[in-house]
C-alpha positions as MATLAB code, in Angstrom:
seq = 'MAVLQRDYTLSRGARWLPVLRELRWRNLHLSAQSLIYRLYEHRLLAQVRALPLPRHVGIILDGNRRFARRHNLTSPQEIYTAGAQKLDDLLDWCVDLGLGAITLWVLSTDNFDRQADELSGILAAVENKLLALASDPQIHRQRICVRAVGQLDLLPASTLAAVRAAEAATKGYEGMYLTIATAYGGQQEITDAVQSLLREQLNAGKTLEQAISLVTPDAIGRYLYSPNLPDPDLIIRTSGEIRLSGFLLWQSAYSEFHFTDVFWPAFRRIDFLRAIRAFQQRHRRHGQ';
ca = [
       1.526  -50.940   44.605;
       3.095  -50.739   41.147;
      -0.157  -51.966   39.440;
      -2.084  -49.175   41.177;
       0.708  -46.670   40.259;
       0.359  -47.806   36.499;
      -3.573  -47.882   36.237;
      -3.291  -44.313   37.858;
      -0.538  -43.231   34.954;
      -2.656  -44.561   32.349;
      -5.784  -43.172   33.766;
      -4.335  -39.641   33.885;
      -2.949  -39.922   30.346;
      -6.421  -40.988   29.230;
      -7.718  -37.677   30.423;
      -5.453  -35.966   27.686;
      -6.546  -38.343   24.625;
      -9.512  -35.968   23.865;
      -6.961  -32.782   23.885;
      -4.382  -34.598   21.875;
      -6.793  -35.892   19.333;
      -8.220  -32.335   19.073;
      -4.775  -31.143   18.657;
      -3.861  -33.244   15.516;
      -7.218  -32.654   14.310;
      -6.472  -28.852   14.482;
      -3.001  -29.323   13.000;
      -4.296  -31.133   10.171;
      -7.058  -28.967    9.467;
      -4.647  -26.165    9.483;
      -2.490  -28.402    6.937;
      -4.729  -28.700    4.475;
      -6.287  -25.196    4.421;
      -2.466  -23.923    4.070;
      -2.602  -26.597    1.129;
      -5.694  -25.467   -0.455;
      -4.549  -21.492   -0.011;
      -1.361  -22.345   -2.102;
      -3.156  -24.289   -4.804;
      -5.359  -21.280   -4.891;
      -3.037  -18.625   -5.097;
      -0.977  -20.679   -7.601;
      -4.002  -20.913  -10.098;
      -4.143  -16.967   -9.334;
      -0.908  -16.330  -10.450;
      -1.189  -18.424  -13.712;
      -4.448  -16.853  -14.678;
      -2.893  -12.834  -13.878;
       0.229  -13.755  -15.421;
      -1.753  -14.732  -18.868;
      -3.485  -11.370  -19.396;
      -1.995   -7.470  -19.667;
      -1.049   -5.962  -16.103;
      -1.914   -2.658  -14.721;
       0.949   -0.258  -15.716;
       0.329    1.601  -11.852;
      -1.489    0.634   -9.218;
      -2.333    2.785   -6.722;
      -3.130    1.481   -3.156;
      -5.246    3.430   -0.166;
      -3.582    1.776    3.167;
      -6.504    1.636    4.963;
      -7.882   -0.209    8.242;
      -4.922   -0.191   10.345;
      -6.881    0.851   13.562;
      -9.508   -1.494   13.248;
      -6.727   -4.228   12.806;
      -5.394   -3.145   15.838;
      -8.460   -3.474   17.793;
      -9.240   -6.704   16.892;
      -5.633   -7.814   17.784;
      -5.413   -5.945   20.817;
      -2.724   -3.919   19.655;
      -2.672   -0.457   21.974;
       0.413    1.466   21.232;
       0.098    3.664   18.026;
       3.801    3.115   16.643;
       2.868   -0.593   17.258;
      -0.355   -0.125   15.310;
       1.178    1.434   12.126;
       4.303   -0.523   12.178;
       1.969   -3.751   11.420;
       1.104   -1.787    8.082;
       4.253   -0.867    7.599;
       5.681   -4.209    7.335;
       3.358   -5.219    5.052;
       5.073   -3.337    2.256;
       7.680   -5.879    2.224;
       5.204   -8.524    1.204;
       3.503   -6.093   -1.563;
       7.114   -5.343   -2.842;
       7.885   -8.938   -3.827;
       4.465   -9.641   -4.967;
       4.956   -6.348   -7.446;
       8.467   -7.297   -8.314;
       7.024  -11.058   -9.004;
       4.577   -9.895  -11.769;
       7.178   -6.850  -13.161;
       4.852   -4.089  -12.645;
       6.173   -0.550  -13.543;
       5.093    1.331  -10.555;
       3.056    1.644   -7.537;
       1.543    4.636   -5.447;
       0.764    3.831   -1.802;
      -1.033    6.674    0.397;
       0.162    6.665    3.688;
      -1.076    9.955    5.312;
      -3.361   12.333    4.312;
      -3.738   16.128    5.023;
      -6.302   15.388    7.014;
      -4.641   12.821    9.326;
      -3.043   15.637   10.822;
      -5.603   16.551   12.498;
      -5.840   13.249   14.721;
      -4.629   12.935   18.074;
      -0.570   13.940   18.688;
      -0.113   10.099   19.880;
      -1.687    8.628   17.119;
      -0.163   10.941   14.452;
       3.338   10.421   16.018;
       2.916    6.947   15.642;
       1.749    7.206   12.035;
       4.823    8.966   11.591;
       7.402    7.196   13.145;
       6.285    4.036   11.273;
       6.755    6.295    7.856;
      10.011    6.980    8.922;
      11.412    3.938   10.090;
      10.120    2.515    6.995;
      11.872    5.016    4.350;
      15.175    4.601    6.237;
      14.649    0.683    5.805;
      13.980    1.002    2.311;
      16.790    3.143    1.906;
      19.355    0.308    2.903;
      17.134   -2.613    1.988;
      19.314   -4.992   -0.582;
      16.333   -5.800   -2.230;
      15.279   -2.580   -2.949;
      18.731   -1.888   -4.866;
      19.122   -5.290   -6.402;
      15.681   -5.185   -7.766;
      16.668   -1.303   -8.715;
      13.404    0.270   -7.067;
      13.036    4.225   -7.163;
      11.636    5.301   -4.188;
       9.728    8.554   -4.154;
       7.690   10.922   -1.702;
       4.945   13.022   -3.112;
       2.708   15.657   -1.171;
       2.869   18.511    1.112;
       6.501   17.408    2.429;
       7.078   20.930    4.289;
       4.367   19.712    6.836;
       6.691   16.572    7.744;
       8.866   16.947   10.893;
      12.453   17.342   10.012;
      13.491   13.746   10.809;
      10.429   12.382    8.864;
      11.660   14.990    5.575;
      15.326   13.358    6.404;
      14.423    9.846    5.970;
      12.393   10.808    2.721;
      15.318   12.667    1.120;
      17.603    9.453    2.481;
      15.153    7.245    0.757;
      15.019    9.035   -2.442;
      18.609    9.719   -2.780;
      19.565    6.165   -2.155;
      17.351    5.178   -5.300;
      17.889    7.907   -7.498;
      18.200    6.654  -11.226;
      16.581    3.169  -10.402;
      14.059    2.231  -12.775;
      13.343   -1.369  -12.450;
      10.198   -0.336  -10.465;
       8.627    3.226   -9.230;
       7.164    3.049   -5.414;
       5.560    6.313   -4.461;
       4.516    7.172   -1.099;
       2.014    9.721   -0.940;
       2.573   11.343    2.589;
       0.958   14.618    3.667;
      -1.059   14.038    0.559;
      -4.241   15.275   -0.556;
      -5.770   15.210   -4.305;
      -7.436   18.539   -4.145;
      -4.242   20.020   -2.840;
      -2.139   18.555   -5.934;
      -4.450   20.133   -8.373;
      -4.399   23.501   -6.612;
      -0.417   23.222   -6.411;
      -0.257   22.506   -9.698;
      -2.611   24.924  -11.254;
      -0.602   27.817   -9.360;
       2.670   26.131  -10.442;
       1.593   26.669  -13.831;
       0.283   29.752  -13.559;
       3.317   31.213  -11.500;
       5.773   29.918  -14.176;
       3.730   31.404  -17.118;
       3.891   34.739  -14.958;
       7.571   34.503  -14.276;
       8.142   34.158  -17.929;
       6.397   37.625  -18.835;
       3.096   36.573  -19.777;
      -0.324   38.278  -18.908;
      -2.542   36.627  -16.501;
      -4.816   36.804  -19.479;
      -2.034   34.662  -21.576;
      -1.385   32.538  -18.561;
      -4.879   31.559  -17.878;
      -5.243   30.574  -21.853;
      -2.482   28.075  -21.265;
      -4.602   26.356  -18.653;
      -5.328   23.035  -20.028;
      -5.729   19.740  -19.061;
      -2.335   18.397  -20.853;
      -0.876   21.348  -19.022;
      -2.219   20.455  -15.562;
      -1.094   17.170  -15.818;
       2.482   17.858  -16.498;
       2.570   20.101  -12.952;
       1.453   17.137  -10.762;
       3.611   15.797   -7.952;
       4.728   12.382  -10.614;
       3.966   13.633  -14.386;
       6.565   11.210  -15.121;
       4.022    8.182  -14.203;
       1.302    6.898  -16.509;
      -2.016    7.356  -14.819;
      -3.015    4.473  -12.328;
      -4.878    1.710  -14.140;
      -6.092    0.229  -10.858;
      -6.786    1.687   -7.452;
      -7.137   -0.345   -4.602;
      -8.625    0.597   -1.480;
      -8.578   -1.813    1.709;
     -10.888   -2.163    4.805;
     -14.374   -2.132    2.901;
     -14.702    1.606    2.504;
     -15.927    2.736   -0.628;
     -14.748    5.984   -1.525;
     -11.613    7.669   -2.831;
     -11.157   10.181    0.049;
      -9.242   12.605   -2.449;
      -6.672    9.922   -3.683;
      -5.130   11.029   -6.833;
      -8.305   12.702   -8.096;
      -7.243   14.367  -11.334;
      -5.266   10.958  -12.416;
      -7.862    8.496  -11.701;
     -10.379    9.788  -14.064;
     -10.244    6.437  -16.250;
      -8.791    4.131  -13.505;
     -10.712    0.515  -12.420;
     -11.658    0.619   -8.955;
     -11.601   -2.405   -6.380;
     -12.651   -2.251   -2.661;
     -11.738   -5.001   -0.388;
     -12.966   -5.636    3.181;
      -9.660   -6.830    4.091;
      -7.845   -4.657    6.387;
      -4.271   -3.596    5.346;
      -2.250   -5.161    7.683;
      -3.953   -8.483    7.003;
      -3.828   -8.160    3.095;
      -2.464  -10.968    1.537;
      -1.341  -11.908   -2.065;
      -4.177  -13.822   -3.008;
      -6.388  -10.489   -2.058;
      -3.948   -8.567   -4.454;
      -4.200  -11.226   -7.393;
      -8.113  -11.083   -6.893;
      -7.970   -7.143   -7.814;
      -5.666   -7.623  -10.443;
      -7.615  -10.188  -12.053;
     -10.698   -8.130  -11.509;
      -8.655   -5.379  -13.274;
      -8.505   -7.791  -16.448;
     -11.766   -8.688  -16.661;
     -13.732   -5.706  -17.191;
     -13.727   -3.677  -20.312;
     -12.169   -0.476  -20.318;
     -13.544    2.001  -22.937;
     -11.850    5.257  -21.617;
     -15.350    6.989  -22.089;
     -15.764    5.750  -25.704;
];
């Protein structure tokens, strides 16, 4: 009887041997992939650090919904929270490289036409992330100045309060400038700049003809949402779309563009480093 029991146990264990071998192989394969990834990332980082870095990087955060469909995420807040969490990684990468400024487009004015539950999900993710940034020790340790630009009066009161909290908590910091473009449209930014310029001149007693003569590219630039930042050297768009969709229209006249198929929540450090390396490999002539 003991012999039969032993034979039964051995035969049952034998049936699991192929499964165990497969699991062991998968673990070895994943470990090898992880090692290759780390080596490649290390090589990329060394290449990027050896050349001049962009002073200002703009990123269009696209692909949240397609990422969600691929990973069976259905709650609007869950969908956009996944993208908001990626910001922590991005800030670490930027700080490590010593970048001076980064502008992220998180919500366009066109997005307000989306379904109410989806818009609420976007706004909730933005609001929660801004509140988290206001109290994040890493933000204060690295002295990252957080600001928001756009038609902020379109935001709900709670979201606007989160914007003001993050701005107040990081006011005066100069380690890096993190600009959140929310309720933002590039055409509207230019319109607002021209209107502000003309309005100020008229209030100063200038005639309309005199005010119009003062409308120059340099003058308009001083009335943009972030006049103290250099124009972006590099603009990245995730998700495979090859267009700006109105992002930093005025400021991107001489920017370099990098488009990647990776969805924003899946954006990796090697994707970011590849974009910067591609920028460094281009010869910028600025129209000359």
